[in-house]
All heavy atoms as TSV, in Angstrom:
chain	resi	resn	atom	element	x	y	z
A	1	ALA	N	N	0.833	-1.208	0.000
A	1	ALA	CA	C	0.000	0.000	0.000
A	1	ALA	C	C	0.869	1.259	0.000
A	1	ALA	O	O	0.811	2.044	-0.926
A	1	ALA	CB	C	-0.906	-0.011	1.210
A	2	LEU	N	N	1.682	1.424	1.017
A	2	LEU	CA	C	2.554	2.591	1.101
A	2	LEU	C	C	3.983	2.131	0.899
A	2	LEU	O	O	4.497	1.318	1.655
A	2	LEU	CB	C	2.405	3.275	2.465
A	2	LEU	CG	C	3.246	4.525	2.716
A	2	LEU	CD1	C	2.895	5.623	1.706
A	2	LEU	CD2	C	3.048	5.033	4.122
A	3	GLY	N	N	4.603	2.635	-0.143
A	3	GLY	CA	C	5.968	2.243	-0.443
A	3	GLY	C	C	6.970	3.267	0.060
A	3	GLY	O	O	6.689	4.456	0.117
A	4	ASN	N	N	8.136	2.809	0.433
A	4	ASN	CA	C	9.216	3.662	0.947
A	4	ASN	C	C	8.751	4.443	2.175
A	4	ASN	O	O	9.003	5.629	2.324
A	4	ASN	CB	C	9.738	4.611	-0.128
A	4	ASN	CG	C	10.302	3.876	-1.300
A	4	ASN	OD1	O	10.836	2.781	-1.152
A	4	ASN	ND2	N	10.167	4.445	-2.483
A	5	TYR	N	N	8.049	3.704	3.054
A	5	TYR	CA	C	7.505	4.310	4.264
A	5	TYR	C	C	8.582	5.095	4.996
A	5	TYR	O	O	9.663	4.598	5.246
A	5	TYR	CB	C	6.927	3.206	5.154
A	5	TYR	CG	C	6.281	3.683	6.408
A	5	TYR	CD1	C	5.145	4.490	6.363
A	5	TYR	CD2	C	6.792	3.337	7.647
A	5	TYR	CE1	C	4.539	4.917	7.510
A	5	TYR	CE2	C	6.180	3.770	8.809
A	5	TYR	CZ	C	5.065	4.558	8.747
A	5	TYR	OH	O	4.470	4.989	9.889
A	6	HIS	N	N	8.281	6.320	5.332
A	6	HIS	CA	C	9.228	7.252	5.954
A	6	HIS	C	C	10.484	7.414	5.100
A	6	HIS	O	O	11.581	7.591	5.609
A	6	HIS	CB	C	9.594	6.830	7.380
A	6	HIS	CG	C	8.506	7.074	8.371
A	6	HIS	ND1	N	8.062	8.324	8.685
A	6	HIS	CD2	C	7.760	6.209	9.101
A	6	HIS	CE1	C	7.098	8.240	9.570
A	6	HIS	NE2	N	6.889	6.975	9.838
A	7	ASN	N	N	10.293	7.322	3.811
A	7	ASN	CA	C	11.352	7.574	2.835
A	7	ASN	C	C	12.525	6.614	2.930
A	7	ASN	O	O	13.638	6.943	2.542
A	7	ASN	CB	C	11.850	9.019	2.933
A	7	ASN	CG	C	10.732	10.013	2.803
A	7	ASN	OD1	O	10.255	10.538	3.788
A	7	ASN	ND2	N	10.279	10.260	1.587
A	8	CYS	N	N	12.303	5.417	3.444
A	8	CYS	CA	C	13.387	4.443	3.570
A	8	CYS	C	C	13.388	3.518	2.363
A	8	CYS	O	O	12.503	2.689	2.195
A	8	CYS	CB	C	13.221	3.617	4.843
A	8	CYS	SG	S	13.356	4.613	6.334
A	9	GLY	N	N	14.378	3.672	1.528
A	9	GLY	CA	C	14.526	2.807	0.378
A	9	GLY	C	C	15.612	1.773	0.620
A	9	GLY	O	O	16.167	1.661	1.719
A	10	ALA	N	N	15.915	1.028	-0.412
A	10	ALA	CA	C	16.964	0.013	-0.320
A	10	ALA	C	C	18.304	0.668	0.006
A	10	ALA	O	O	18.566	1.818	-0.373
A	10	ALA	CB	C	17.054	-0.753	-1.635
A	11	ASP	N	N	19.135	-0.053	0.716
A	11	ASP	CA	C	20.479	0.422	1.084
A	11	ASP	C	C	20.442	1.745	1.842
A	11	ASP	O	O	21.326	2.584	1.698
A	11	ASP	CB	C	21.364	0.563	-0.163
A	11	ASP	CG	C	21.532	-0.752	-0.898
A	11	ASP	OD1	O	21.637	-1.796	-0.222
A	11	ASP	OD2	O	21.532	-0.736	-2.145
A	12	ASN	N	N	19.366	1.945	2.650
A	12	ASN	CA	C	19.210	3.166	3.462
A	12	ASN	C	C	19.217	4.443	2.627
A	12	ASN	O	O	19.624	5.499	3.104
A	12	ASN	CB	C	20.276	3.231	4.555
A	12	ASN	CG	C	20.099	2.155	5.592
A	12	ASN	OD1	O	18.968	1.829	5.948
A	12	ASN	ND2	N	21.190	1.580	6.049
A	13	ARG	N	N	18.776	4.336	1.396
A	13	ARG	CA	C	18.679	5.530	0.532
A	13	ARG	C	C	17.361	6.234	0.785
A	13	ARG	O	O	16.355	5.615	1.102
A	13	ARG	CB	C	18.755	5.126	-0.938
A	13	ARG	CG	C	20.129	4.601	-1.322
A	13	ARG	CD	C	20.240	4.262	-2.781
A	13	ARG	NE	N	19.366	5.089	-3.596
A	13	ARG	CZ	C	18.916	4.734	-4.789
A	13	ARG	NH1	N	19.257	3.588	-5.319
A	13	ARG	NH2	N	18.132	5.528	-5.475
A	14	ILE	N	N	17.359	7.540	0.662
A	14	ILE	CA	C	16.137	8.323	0.816
A	14	ILE	C	C	15.407	8.329	-0.521
A	14	ILE	O	O	15.964	8.723	-1.543
A	14	ILE	CB	C	16.458	9.764	1.268
A	14	ILE	CG1	C	17.104	9.740	2.643
A	14	ILE	CG2	C	15.187	10.606	1.269
A	14	ILE	CD1	C	17.568	11.086	3.136
A	15	LEU	N	N	14.175	7.849	-0.491
A	15	LEU	CA	C	13.344	7.795	-1.687
A	15	LEU	C	C	11.974	8.392	-1.387
A	15	LEU	O	O	11.560	8.476	-0.226
A	15	LEU	CB	C	13.171	6.350	-2.157
A	15	LEU	CG	C	14.442	5.612	-2.574
A	15	LEU	CD1	C	14.122	4.147	-2.842
A	15	LEU	CD2	C	15.032	6.266	-3.813
A	16	GLU	N	N	11.256	8.778	-2.415
A	16	GLU	CA	C	9.917	9.312	-2.225
A	16	GLU	C	C	8.967	8.181	-1.825
A	16	GLU	O	O	9.156	7.029	-2.188
A	16	GLU	CB	C	9.409	9.999	-3.499
A	16	GLU	CG	C	9.122	9.073	-4.665
A	16	GLU	CD	C	10.360	8.679	-5.463
A	16	GLU	OE1	O	11.469	9.141	-5.157
A	16	GLU	OE2	O	10.191	7.890	-6.411
A	17	GLU	N	N	7.966	8.546	-1.036
A	17	GLU	CA	C	6.929	7.576	-0.705
A	17	GLU	C	C	5.932	7.508	-1.856
A	17	GLU	O	O	5.818	8.436	-2.651
A	17	GLU	CB	C	6.193	7.987	0.572
A	17	GLU	CG	C	7.052	7.888	1.813
A	17	GLU	CD	C	6.309	8.270	3.078
A	17	GLU	OE1	O	5.247	8.896	3.003
A	17	GLU	OE2	O	6.815	7.951	4.139
A	18	TYR	N	N	5.210	6.413	-1.911
A	18	TYR	CA	C	4.150	6.299	-2.909
A	18	TYR	C	C	3.031	5.444	-2.349
A	18	TYR	O	O	3.225	4.694	-1.396
A	18	TYR	CB	C	4.682	5.710	-4.221
A	18	TYR	CG	C	5.276	4.335	-4.078
A	18	TYR	CD1	C	4.485	3.199	-4.186
A	18	TYR	CD2	C	6.633	4.173	-3.804
A	18	TYR	CE1	C	5.040	1.930	-4.044
A	18	TYR	CE2	C	7.181	2.917	-3.664
A	18	TYR	CZ	C	6.383	1.794	-3.788
A	18	TYR	OH	O	6.930	0.551	-3.635
A	19	VAL	N	N	1.866	5.603	-2.917
A	19	VAL	CA	C	0.680	4.860	-2.508
A	19	VAL	C	C	0.163	4.128	-3.731
A	19	VAL	O	O	0.152	4.678	-4.836
A	19	VAL	CB	C	-0.404	5.809	-1.966
A	19	VAL	CG1	C	-1.667	5.052	-1.577
A	19	VAL	CG2	C	0.119	6.596	-0.780
A	20	SER	N	N	-0.293	2.901	-3.538
A	20	SER	CA	C	-0.823	2.153	-4.675
A	20	SER	C	C	-2.134	2.781	-5.142
A	20	SER	O	O	-2.922	3.289	-4.341
A	20	SER	CB	C	-1.049	0.681	-4.309
A	20	SER	OG	O	-2.171	0.547	-3.472
A	21	MET	N	N	-2.379	2.759	-6.435
A	21	MET	CA	C	-3.582	3.349	-7.005
A	21	MET	C	C	-4.849	2.684	-6.459
A	21	MET	O	O	-5.802	3.391	-6.095
A	21	MET	CB	C	-3.546	3.282	-8.541
A	21	MET	CG	C	-4.713	3.994	-9.185
A	21	MET	SD	S	-4.857	5.738	-8.749
A	21	MET	CE	C	-3.540	6.423	-9.717
A	22	PRO	N	N	-4.924	1.353	-6.350
A	22	PRO	CA	C	-6.141	0.758	-5.785
A	22	PRO	C	C	-6.422	1.231	-4.351
A	22	PRO	O	O	-7.583	1.425	-3.981
A	22	PRO	CB	C	-5.868	-0.736	-5.823
A	22	PRO	CG	C	-4.891	-0.914	-6.939
A	22	PRO	CD	C	-4.020	0.318	-6.879
A	23	ASP	N	N	-5.390	1.433	-3.548
A	23	ASP	CA	C	-5.610	1.931	-2.191
A	23	ASP	C	C	-6.109	3.374	-2.206
A	23	ASP	O	O	-6.987	3.744	-1.427
A	23	ASP	CB	C	-4.333	1.839	-1.368
A	23	ASP	CG	C	-4.049	0.419	-0.906
A	23	ASP	OD1	O	-4.907	-0.473	-1.113
A	23	ASP	OD2	O	-2.968	0.193	-0.349
A	24	ALA	N	N	-5.564	4.196	-3.072
A	24	ALA	CA	C	-6.022	5.583	-3.188
A	24	ALA	C	C	-7.474	5.614	-3.662
A	24	ALA	O	O	-8.293	6.387	-3.143
A	24	ALA	CB	C	-5.128	6.364	-4.146
A	25	GLN	N	N	-7.824	4.759	-4.617
A	25	GLN	CA	C	-9.200	4.700	-5.106
A	25	GLN	C	C	-10.140	4.204	-4.007
A	25	GLN	O	O	-11.262	4.693	-3.881
A	25	GLN	CB	C	-9.277	3.794	-6.335
A	25	GLN	CG	C	-8.583	4.390	-7.533
A	25	GLN	CD	C	-8.381	3.386	-8.659
A	25	GLN	OE1	O	-8.308	2.176	-8.432
A	25	GLN	NE2	N	-8.269	3.897	-9.879
A	26	GLY	N	N	-9.688	3.248	-3.210
A	26	GLY	CA	C	-10.494	2.767	-2.092
A	26	GLY	C	C	-10.758	3.861	-1.082
A	26	GLY	O	O	-11.861	3.977	-0.540
A	27	LEU	N	N	-9.748	4.691	-0.824
A	27	LEU	CA	C	-9.926	5.810	0.096
A	27	LEU	C	C	-10.968	6.782	-0.441
A	27	LEU	O	O	-11.820	7.262	0.306
A	27	LEU	CB	C	-8.599	6.526	0.337
A	27	LEU	CG	C	-8.672	7.774	1.218
A	27	LEU	CD1	C	-9.216	7.446	2.605
A	27	LEU	CD2	C	-7.309	8.429	1.316
A	28	VAL	N	N	-10.923	7.064	-1.733
A	28	VAL	CA	C	-11.905	7.966	-2.337
A	28	VAL	C	C	-13.309	7.380	-2.182
A	28	VAL	O	O	-14.253	8.096	-1.800
A	28	VAL	CB	C	-11.572	8.237	-3.822
A	28	VAL	CG1	C	-12.721	8.956	-4.520
A	28	VAL	CG2	C	-10.288	9.041	-3.932
A	29	ARG	N	N	-13.467	6.068	-2.454
A	29	ARG	CA	C	-14.784	5.430	-2.291
A	29	ARG	C	C	-15.265	5.534	-0.846
A	29	ARG	O	O	-16.435	5.815	-0.577
A	29	ARG	CB	C	-14.737	3.981	-2.742
A	29	ARG	CG	C	-14.694	3.809	-4.250
A	29	ARG	CD	C	-14.940	2.360	-4.675
A	29	ARG	NE	N	-13.989	1.424	-4.108
A	29	ARG	CZ	C	-12.786	1.153	-4.634
A	29	ARG	NH1	N	-12.399	1.741	-5.751
A	29	ARG	NH2	N	-11.982	0.285	-4.052
A	30	LEU	N	N	-14.353	5.314	0.115
A	30	LEU	CA	C	-14.707	5.417	1.516
A	30	LEU	C	C	-15.164	6.823	1.869
A	30	LEU	O	O	-16.190	7.016	2.522
A	30	LEU	CB	C	-13.517	5.017	2.395
A	30	LEU	CG	C	-13.698	5.201	3.900
A	30	LEU	CD1	C	-14.807	4.301	4.433
A	30	LEU	CD2	C	-12.394	4.942	4.632
A	31	LEU	N	N	-14.409	7.829	1.427
A	31	LEU	CA	C	-14.767	9.214	1.728
A	31	LEU	C	C	-16.104	9.601	1.098
A	31	LEU	O	O	-16.901	10.322	1.707
A	31	LEU	CB	C	-13.656	10.161	1.266
A	31	LEU	CG	C	-12.355	10.056	2.059
A	31	LEU	CD1	C	-11.270	10.903	1.404
A	31	LEU	CD2	C	-12.556	10.456	3.502
A	32	LEU	N	N	-16.366	9.113	-0.111
A	32	LEU	CA	C	-17.655	9.389	-0.754
A	32	LEU	C	C	-18.800	8.751	0.024
A	32	LEU	O	O	-19.861	9.361	0.213
A	32	LEU	CB	C	-17.655	8.888	-2.199
A	32	LEU	CG	C	-16.798	9.692	-3.171
A	32	LEU	CD1	C	-16.720	8.977	-4.523
A	32	LEU	CD2	C	-17.363	11.095	-3.342
A	33	GLU	N	N	-18.602	7.530	0.485
A	33	GLU	CA	C	-19.638	6.843	1.260
A	33	GLU	C	C	-19.896	7.566	2.578
A	33	GLU	O	O	-21.043	7.780	2.967
A	33	GLU	CB	C	-19.231	5.386	1.514
A	33	GLU	CG	C	-20.284	4.572	2.185
A	33	GLU	CD	C	-21.539	4.356	1.359
A	33	GLU	OE1	O	-21.470	4.409	0.118
A	33	GLU	OE2	O	-22.601	4.132	1.969
A	34	VAL	N	N	-18.826	7.955	3.258
A	34	VAL	CA	C	-18.978	8.674	4.525
A	34	VAL	C	C	-19.709	9.991	4.300
A	34	VAL	O	O	-20.644	10.331	5.038
A	34	VAL	CB	C	-17.600	8.916	5.188
A	34	VAL	CG1	C	-17.704	9.910	6.332
A	34	VAL	CG2	C	-17.012	7.599	5.677
A	35	SER	N	N	-19.309	10.730	3.279
A	35	SER	CA	C	-19.933	12.033	3.044
A	35	SER	C	C	-21.394	11.890	2.623
A	35	SER	O	O	-22.212	12.745	2.942
A	35	SER	CB	C	-19.144	12.835	2.005
A	35	SER	OG	O	-19.204	12.208	0.744
A	36	SER	N	N	-21.741	10.802	1.948
A	36	SER	CA	C	-23.135	10.631	1.522
A	36	SER	C	C	-24.038	10.297	2.704
A	36	SER	O	O	-25.247	10.473	2.630
A	36	SER	CB	C	-23.241	9.548	0.446
A	36	SER	OG	O	-22.990	8.275	0.998
A	37	ASN	N	N	-23.467	9.813	3.811
A	37	ASN	CA	C	-24.247	9.484	5.003
A	37	ASN	C	C	-24.018	10.472	6.146
A	37	ASN	O	O	-24.401	10.198	7.279
A	37	ASN	CB	C	-23.896	8.065	5.484
A	37	ASN	CG	C	-24.348	7.021	4.500
A	37	ASN	OD1	O	-25.529	6.948	4.178
A	37	ASN	ND2	N	-23.428	6.233	3.997
A	38	PHE	N	N	-23.434	11.605	5.843
A	38	PHE	CA	C	-23.065	12.543	6.894
A	38	PHE	C	C	-24.288	13.078	7.640
A	38	PHE	O	O	-24.214	13.393	8.824
A	38	PHE	CB	C	-22.239	13.700	6.327
A	38	PHE	CG	C	-21.456	14.439	7.369
A	38	PHE	CD1	C	-20.365	13.847	7.967
A	38	PHE	CD2	C	-21.831	15.699	7.768
A	38	PHE	CE1	C	-19.640	14.509	8.939
A	38	PHE	CE2	C	-21.116	16.376	8.747
A	38	PHE	CZ	C	-20.022	15.778	9.329
A	39	GLY	N	N	-25.426	13.146	6.964
A	39	GLY	CA	C	-26.642	13.620	7.612
A	39	GLY	C	C	-27.082	12.723	8.747
A	39	GLY	O	O	-27.815	13.153	9.649
A	40	GLU	N	N	-26.662	11.482	8.745
A	40	GLU	CA	C	-27.012	10.528	9.796
A	40	GLU	C	C	-25.987	10.502	10.927
A	40	GLU	O	O	-26.133	9.725	11.876
A	40	GLU	CB	C	-27.125	9.125	9.200
A	40	GLU	CG	C	-28.168	9.009	8.105
A	40	GLU	CD	C	-28.115	7.653	7.432
A	40	GLU	OE1	O	-27.909	6.656	8.145
A	40	GLU	OE2	O	-28.274	7.602	6.209
A	41	PHE	N	N	-24.978	11.349	10.851
A	41	PHE	CA	C	-23.871	11.316	11.805
A	41	PHE	C	C	-24.340	11.419	13.248
A	41	PHE	O	O	-23.965	10.608	14.091
A	41	PHE	CB	C	-22.874	12.441	11.486
A	41	PHE	CG	C	-21.706	12.500	12.424
A	41	PHE	CD1	C	-20.632	11.647	12.257
A	41	PHE	CD2	C	-21.679	13.402	13.474
A	41	PHE	CE1	C	-19.547	11.688	13.115
A	41	PHE	CE2	C	-20.604	13.449	14.340
A	41	PHE	CZ	C	-19.537	12.600	14.158
A	42	ASP	N	N	-25.168	12.426	13.556
A	42	ASP	CA	C	-25.604	12.629	14.933
A	42	ASP	C	C	-26.349	11.416	15.468
A	42	ASP	O	O	-26.157	11.001	16.612
A	42	ASP	CB	C	-26.472	13.882	15.047
A	42	ASP	CG	C	-25.662	15.152	14.881
A	42	ASP	OD1	O	-24.447	15.132	15.144
A	42	ASP	OD2	O	-26.252	16.172	14.476
A	43	SER	N	N	-27.202	10.831	14.637
A	43	SER	CA	C	-27.957	9.656	15.051
A	43	SER	C	C	-27.039	8.473	15.328
A	43	SER	O	O	-27.182	7.768	16.328
A	43	SER	CB	C	-28.971	9.297	13.958
A	43	SER	OG	O	-29.577	8.059	14.232
A	44	ILE	N	N	-26.090	8.251	14.430
A	44	ILE	CA	C	-25.152	7.130	14.586
A	44	ILE	C	C	-24.285	7.317	15.815
A	44	ILE	O	O	-24.120	6.397	16.620
A	44	ILE	CB	C	-24.292	6.973	13.314
A	44	ILE	CG1	C	-25.170	6.516	12.150
A	44	ILE	CG2	C	-23.144	5.994	13.550
A	44	ILE	CD1	C	-24.493	6.599	10.803
A	45	VAL	N	N	-23.734	8.505	15.992
A	45	VAL	CA	C	-22.868	8.777	17.143
A	45	VAL	C	C	-23.667	8.684	18.433
A	45	VAL	O	O	-23.188	8.147	19.434
A	45	VAL	CB	C	-22.177	10.150	17.004
A	45	VAL	CG1	C	-21.486	10.553	18.295
A	45	VAL	CG2	C	-21.175	10.110	15.863
A	46	GLY	N	N	-24.891	9.161	18.417
A	46	GLY	CA	C	-25.730	9.069	19.600
A	46	GLY	C	C	-25.965	7.630	20.017
A	46	GLY	O	O	-25.892	7.295	21.204
A	47	ARG	N	N	-26.234	6.756	19.049
A	47	ARG	CA	C	-26.431	5.342	19.358
A	47	ARG	C	C	-25.136	4.728	19.882
A	47	ARG	O	O	-25.148	3.908	20.802
A	47	ARG	CB	C	-26.908	4.577	18.119
A	47	ARG	CG	C	-28.340	4.880	17.746
A	47	ARG	CD	C	-28.878	3.909	16.707
A	47	ARG	NE	N	-27.999	3.651	15.587
A	47	ARG	CZ	C	-28.101	4.236	14.390
A	47	ARG	NH1	N	-29.032	5.136	14.162
A	47	ARG	NH2	N	-27.264	3.916	13.428
A	48	PHE	N	N	-24.018	5.112	19.284
A	48	PHE	CA	C	-22.723	4.572	19.699
A	48	PHE	C	C	-22.425	4.950	21.146
A	48	PHE	O	O	-22.016	4.118	21.945
A	48	PHE	CB	C	-21.631	5.080	18.758
A	48	PHE	CG	C	-20.259	4.562	19.089
A	48	PHE	CD1	C	-19.959	3.221	18.943
A	48	PHE	CD2	C	-19.279	5.420	19.545
A	48	PHE	CE1	C	-18.700	2.738	19.242
A	48	PHE	CE2	C	-18.015	4.945	19.848
A	48	PHE	CZ	C	-17.735	3.599	19.694
A	49	ASN	N	N	-22.641	6.221	21.474
A	49	ASN	CA	C	-22.385	6.670	22.842
A	49	ASN	C	C	-23.284	5.940	23.829
A	49	ASN	O	O	-22.845	5.569	24.918
A	49	ASN	CB	C	-22.566	8.181	22.958
A	49	ASN	CG	C	-21.430	8.946	22.316
A	49	ASN	OD1	O	-20.336	8.427	22.172
A	49	ASN	ND2	N	-21.691	10.175	21.925
A	50	LYS	N	N	-24.552	5.715	23.479
A	50	LYS	CA	C	-25.463	4.994	24.358
A	50	LYS	C	C	-24.987	3.551	24.545
A	50	LYS	O	O	-25.009	3.019	25.650
A	50	LYS	CB	C	-26.878	5.020	23.791
A	50	LYS	CG	C	-27.885	4.392	24.700
A	50	LYS	CD	C	-29.303	4.525	24.177
A	50	LYS	CE	C	-30.264	3.863	25.150
A	50	LYS	NZ	N	-31.636	3.942	24.711
A	51	THR	N	N	-24.541	2.933	23.459
A	51	THR	CA	C	-24.028	1.567	23.540
A	51	THR	C	C	-22.808	1.505	24.454
A	51	THR	O	O	-22.697	0.603	25.298
A	51	THR	CB	C	-23.662	1.044	22.136
A	51	THR	OG1	O	-24.842	1.042	21.332
A	51	THR	CG2	C	-23.076	-0.357	22.191
A	52	LEU	N	N	-21.899	2.461	24.308
A	52	LEU	CA	C	-20.718	2.486	25.176
A	52	LEU	C	C	-21.100	2.681	26.635
A	52	LEU	O	O	-20.533	2.046	27.530
A	52	LEU	CB	C	-19.743	3.588	24.739
A	52	LEU	CG	C	-18.951	3.316	23.473
A	52	LEU	CD1	C	-18.086	4.527	23.137
A	52	LEU	CD2	C	-18.092	2.078	23.616
A	53	ASP	N	N	-22.064	3.557	26.884
A	53	ASP	CA	C	-22.518	3.776	28.262
A	53	ASP	C	C	-23.092	2.491	28.848
A	53	ASP	O	O	-22.814	2.143	30.003
A	53	ASP	CB	C	-23.568	4.891	28.310
A	53	ASP	CG	C	-22.984	6.266	28.059
A	53	ASP	OD1	O	-21.742	6.420	28.140
A	53	ASP	OD2	O	-23.765	7.188	27.760
A	54	THR	N	N	-23.901	1.773	28.073
A	54	THR	CA	C	-24.496	0.513	28.527
A	54	THR	C	C	-23.412	-0.511	28.818
A	54	THR	O	O	-23.449	-1.210	29.847
A	54	THR	CB	C	-25.477	-0.022	27.460
A	54	THR	OG1	O	-26.498	0.954	27.237
A	54	THR	CG2	C	-26.107	-1.327	27.895
A	55	MET	N	N	-22.440	-0.623	27.928
A	55	MET	CA	C	-21.347	-1.583	28.122
A	55	MET	C	C	-20.513	-1.227	29.349
A	55	MET	O	O	-20.088	-2.107	30.110
A	55	MET	CB	C	-20.471	-1.639	26.867
A	55	MET	CG	C	-21.175	-2.246	25.669
A	55	MET	SD	S	-20.223	-2.089	24.143
A	55	MET	CE	C	-18.846	-3.156	24.486
A	56	THR	N	N	-20.270	0.059	29.551
A	56	THR	CA	C	-19.484	0.513	30.698
A	56	THR	C	C	-20.207	0.174	31.994
A	56	THR	O	O	-19.593	-0.320	32.948
A	56	THR	CB	C	-19.218	2.027	30.610
A	56	THR	OG1	O	-18.483	2.298	29.416
A	56	THR	CG2	C	-18.440	2.539	31.812
A	57	GLU	N	N	-21.506	0.424	32.036
A	57	GLU	CA	C	-22.279	0.129	33.236
A	57	GLU	C	C	-22.281	-1.371	33.530
A	57	GLU	O	O	-22.113	-1.791	34.687
A	57	GLU	CB	C	-23.717	0.645	33.088
A	57	GLU	CG	C	-24.546	0.500	34.338
A	57	GLU	CD	C	-23.971	1.250	35.539
A	57	GLU	OE1	O	-23.352	2.315	35.363
A	57	GLU	OE2	O	-24.133	0.744	36.663
A	58	ALA	N	N	-22.432	-2.194	32.497
A	58	ALA	CA	C	-22.412	-3.645	32.687
A	58	ALA	C	C	-21.052	-4.107	33.196
A	58	ALA	O	O	-20.969	-4.972	34.083
A	58	ALA	CB	C	-22.757	-4.337	31.367
A	59	ALA	N	N	-19.978	-3.527	32.675
A	59	ALA	CA	C	-18.630	-3.896	33.117
A	59	ALA	C	C	-18.411	-3.495	34.570
A	59	ALA	O	O	-17.818	-4.243	35.349
A	59	ALA	CB	C	-17.591	-3.247	32.216
A	60	ARG	N	N	-18.906	-2.326	34.945
A	60	ARG	CA	C	-18.765	-1.876	36.346
A	60	ARG	C	C	-19.467	-2.831	37.295
A	60	ARG	O	O	-18.942	-3.139	38.365
A	60	ARG	CB	C	-19.337	-0.469	36.500
A	60	ARG	CG	C	-18.438	0.612	35.982
A	60	ARG	CD	C	-18.964	1.992	36.329
A	60	ARG	NE	N	-18.050	2.979	35.831
A	60	ARG	CZ	C	-18.405	4.060	35.157
A	60	ARG	NH1	N	-19.686	4.301	34.901
A	60	ARG	NH2	N	-17.516	4.910	34.721
A	61	LYS	N	N	-20.655	-3.288	36.903
A	61	LYS	CA	C	-21.390	-4.226	37.754
A	61	LYS	C	C	-20.632	-5.537	37.911
A	61	LYS	O	O	-20.597	-6.107	39.006
A	61	LYS	CB	C	-22.776	-4.491	37.163
A	61	LYS	CG	C	-23.716	-3.311	37.338
A	61	LYS	CD	C	-25.074	-3.600	36.690
A	61	LYS	CE	C	-25.969	-2.384	36.816
A	61	LYS	NZ	N	-27.271	-2.578	36.171
A	62	ARG	N	N	-20.020	-6.011	36.823
A	62	ARG	CA	C	-19.265	-7.260	36.902
A	62	ARG	C	C	-18.004	-7.108	37.749
A	62	ARG	O	O	-17.562	-8.043	38.408
A	62	ARG	CB	C	-18.865	-7.725	35.492
A	62	ARG	CG	C	-20.003	-8.352	34.720
A	62	ARG	CD	C	-19.514	-9.093	33.485
A	62	ARG	NE	N	-18.666	-8.323	32.616
A	62	ARG	CZ	C	-19.086	-7.524	31.615
A	62	ARG	NH1	N	-20.358	-7.406	31.368
A	62	ARG	NH2	N	-18.224	-6.889	30.863
A	63	LEU	N	N	-17.426	-5.936	37.743
A	63	LEU	CA	C	-16.186	-5.702	38.503
A	63	LEU	C	C	-16.433	-5.386	39.969
A	63	LEU	O	O	-15.504	-5.411	40.768
A	63	LEU	CB	C	-15.376	-4.581	37.856
A	63	LEU	CG	C	-14.831	-4.889	36.466
A	63	LEU	CD1	C	-14.230	-3.627	35.833
A	63	LEU	CD2	C	-13.786	-5.986	36.540
A	64	SER	N	N	-17.664	-5.076	40.314
A	64	SER	CA	C	-17.981	-4.719	41.713
A	64	SER	C	C	-18.013	-5.927	42.602
A	64	SER	O	O	-18.286	-7.015	42.286
A	64	SER	CB	C	-19.324	-4.012	41.788
A	64	SER	OG	O	-19.272	-2.801	41.093
């Protein structure tokens, strides 16, 4: 996916980093999907926070 990570090439040479085209295209698809559902963000985050609160409370009871 990411080549020459932190510019480390063969024989400790400094080289440019690069990203594979399929990975870059996948990122674009992901960003498009996220942006198309952005209107649901508050609802999704609200459910997530409630789920975390429920899990935290259950864990506290088990640890008591």
